[in-house]
C-alpha positions as YAML, in Angstrom:
chain: A
units: angstrom
residues:
- id: 1
  name: MET
  ca: [0.00, 0.00, 0.00]
- id: 2
  name: ASN
  ca: [1.43, 3.37, -0.95]
- id: 3
  name: GLY
  ca: [1.88, 6.35, 1.35]
- id: 4
  name: ARG
  ca: [-0.93, 8.41, -0.15]
- id: 5
  name: ARG
  ca: [-3.50, 5.70, 0.49]
- id: 6
  name: LEU
  ca: [-2.22, 5.17, 4.04]
- id: 7
  name: ARG
  ca: [-2.56, 8.89, 4.77]
- id: 8
  name: VAL
  ca: [-6.19, 8.79, 3.61]
- id: 9
  name: PHE
  ca: [-6.91, 5.82, 5.87]
- id: 10
  name: TYR
  ca: [-5.30, 7.55, 8.85]
- id: 11
  name: VAL
  ca: [-7.29, 10.75, 8.27]
- id: 12
  name: VAL
  ca: [-10.55, 8.81, 7.96]
- id: 13
  name: GLY
  ca: [-9.70, 6.84, 11.11]
- id: 14
  name: MET
  ca: [-8.96, 10.03, 13.04]
- id: 15
  name: ALA
  ca: [-12.21, 11.57, 11.85]
- id: 16
  name: LEU
  ca: [-14.27, 8.55, 12.90]
- id: 17
  name: CYS
  ca: [-12.50, 8.33, 16.27]
- id: 18
  name: SER
  ca: [-13.09, 12.04, 16.80]
- id: 19
  name: ILE
  ca: [-16.82, 11.54, 16.30]
- id: 20
  name: ALA
  ca: [-16.77, 8.60, 18.71]
- id: 21
  name: PHE
  ca: [-14.66, 10.61, 21.19]
- id: 22
  name: ILE
  ca: [-17.13, 13.51, 21.18]
- id: 23
  name: SER
  ca: [-20.09, 11.16, 21.50]
- id: 24
  name: ALA
  ca: [-18.52, 9.29, 24.43]
- id: 25
  name: ALA
  ca: [-17.49, 12.51, 26.16]
- id: 26
  name: MET
  ca: [-20.97, 14.02, 25.82]
- id: 27
  name: SER
  ca: [-22.61, 10.91, 27.25]
- id: 28
  name: GLY
  ca: [-20.22, 10.89, 30.21]
- id: 29
  name: ASP
  ca: [-18.29, 7.72, 29.40]
- id: 30
  name: ILE
  ca: [-14.84, 8.90, 30.44]
- id: 31
  name: LEU
  ca: [-13.13, 5.53, 29.92]
- id: 32
  name: PHE
  ca: [-14.35, 5.20, 26.33]
- id: 33
  name: ALA
  ca: [-13.51, 8.85, 25.60]
- id: 34
  name: GLY
  ca: [-9.99, 8.33, 26.93]
- id: 35
  name: THR
  ca: [-9.56, 5.22, 24.81]
- id: 36
  name: PHE
  ca: [-10.65, 7.04, 21.66]
- id: 37
  name: GLY
  ca: [-8.33, 9.91, 22.58]
- id: 38
  name: ILE
  ca: [-5.37, 7.52, 22.79]
- id: 39
  name: VAL
  ca: [-6.30, 6.00, 19.42]
- id: 40
  name: ILE
  ca: [-6.48, 9.48, 17.86]
- id: 41
  name: VAL
  ca: [-3.01, 10.31, 19.17]
- id: 42
  name: TYR
  ca: [-1.65, 7.00, 17.83]
- id: 43
  name: LEU
  ca: [-3.20, 7.54, 14.40]
- id: 44
  name: GLY
  ca: [-1.85, 11.08, 14.32]
- id: 45
  name: ALA
  ca: [1.65, 9.80, 15.10]
- id: 46
  name: ARG
  ca: [1.40, 7.14, 12.39]
- id: 47
  name: TYR
  ca: [0.12, 9.75, 9.91]
- id: 48
  name: TRP
  ca: [3.10, 11.97, 10.74]
- id: 49
  name: MET
  ca: [5.50, 9.06, 10.27]
- id: 50
  name: VAL
  ca: [4.04, 8.18, 6.86]
- id: 51
  name: ALA
  ca: [3.93, 11.84, 5.74]
- id: 52
  name: THR
  ca: [7.59, 12.42, 6.62]
- id: 53
  name: GLY
  ca: [8.78, 9.15, 5.09]
- id: 54
  name: ARG
  ca: [9.71, 7.37, 8.32]
- id: 55
  name: PRO
  ca: [8.95, 3.63, 8.58]
...
């Protein structure tokens, strides 16, 4: 899979996790919101690694 396609997948994943994060936070589920927050940070780090050419 090439870098461009990976970046699209990471952006879509961050967008979906952001929606889930907001939904969990508004309903008061702190544990789920924290989990989605960690996943967003991970996907952001992976996106940065792919965008800069790091493995």
